[in-house]
C-alpha positions in Angstrom: 0.0 0.0 0.0 1.3 3.5 -0.9 1.7 6.2 1.7 0.5 9.7 1.0 3.9 11.0 -0.1 4.2 8.2 -2.7 0.6 8.9 -3.9 1.4 12.6 -4.2 4.5 12.0 -6.2 2.7 9.6 -8.5 -0.2 12.1 -9.1 2.2 15.0 -9.8 4.2 12.8 -12.3 0.9 11.8 -14.0 0.1 15.5 -14.4 3.4 16.0 -16.1 5.4 17.8 -13.4 9.2 17.3 -13.8 10.9 15.2 -11.1 13.0 18.1 -9.7 9.8 20.1 -9.1 8.2 17.1 -7.5 11.2 16.6 -5.2 11.0 20.2 -4.2 7.3 19.9 -3.5 8.0 17.2 -0.9 9.6 19.7 1.4 6.3 21.6 1.6 4.3 18.4 1.9 6.4 16.9 4.7 7.5 20.1 6.4 11.1 18.9 6.2 13.4 21.7 5.0 16.5 21.2 3.0 18.7 22.3 5.9 17.0 19.9 8.3 17.2 17.1 5.7 20.9 17.8 5.3 21.4 17.6 9.1 19.6 14.3 9.3 21.7 12.9 6.5 25.0 14.3 7.8 25.7 16.2 4.5 25.7 19.8 3.5 22.6 21.6 2.3 24.3 22.2 -1.1 24.7 18.5 -1.5 21.0 17.9 -0.8 20.0 20.7 -3.2 22.3 19.4 -6.0 20.8 15.9 -5.5 17.2 17.1 -5.5 17.9 19.3 -8.6 19.4 16.3 -10.4 22.9 17.7 -10.8 24.5 15.2 -8.4 24.0 11.5 -8.6 25.1 9.8 -5.4 23.0 6.7 -5.0 23.6 6.7 -1.3 22.3 10.2 -0.9 19.4 9.6 -3.2 18.4 6.6 -1.1 18.7 8.5 2.1 16.5 11.4 0.7 13.9 9.0 -0.5 13.9 7.2 2.8 13.5 10.5 4.7 10.5 11.4 2.5 9.1 7.8 2.8 9.0 7.4 -1.0 10.7 4.6 -3.0 13.9 5.8 -4.5 13.0 4.5 -8.0 9.9 6.8 -7.8 11.7 9.8 -6.6 14.9 9.4 -8.7 14.2 7.7 -12.0 17.3 6.0 -13.5 18.8 7.8 -16.4 18.0 6.1 -19.7 20.9 4.1 -21.0 22.3 5.1 -24.4 22.1 2.4 -27.0 25.4 0.6 -27.7 27.0 1.3 -31.1 
């Protein structure tokens, strides 16, 4: 069974919202600020911001962020499509 955060992410994705916007919306939904999230994860706020914006791709941090928001990592951070081999 999905929790309300997972349901919200799925609904926003269905409506066509880009994932970085959805990840930012989770801060409002959960009341968990980026500085507080960074403290919980033991990383800097810029690291959290870069991961949420998609410019950083640490699987460990992605997993920790998804866990903090109680959303499956594969829903919150889609894997980048693989390029076809030549």
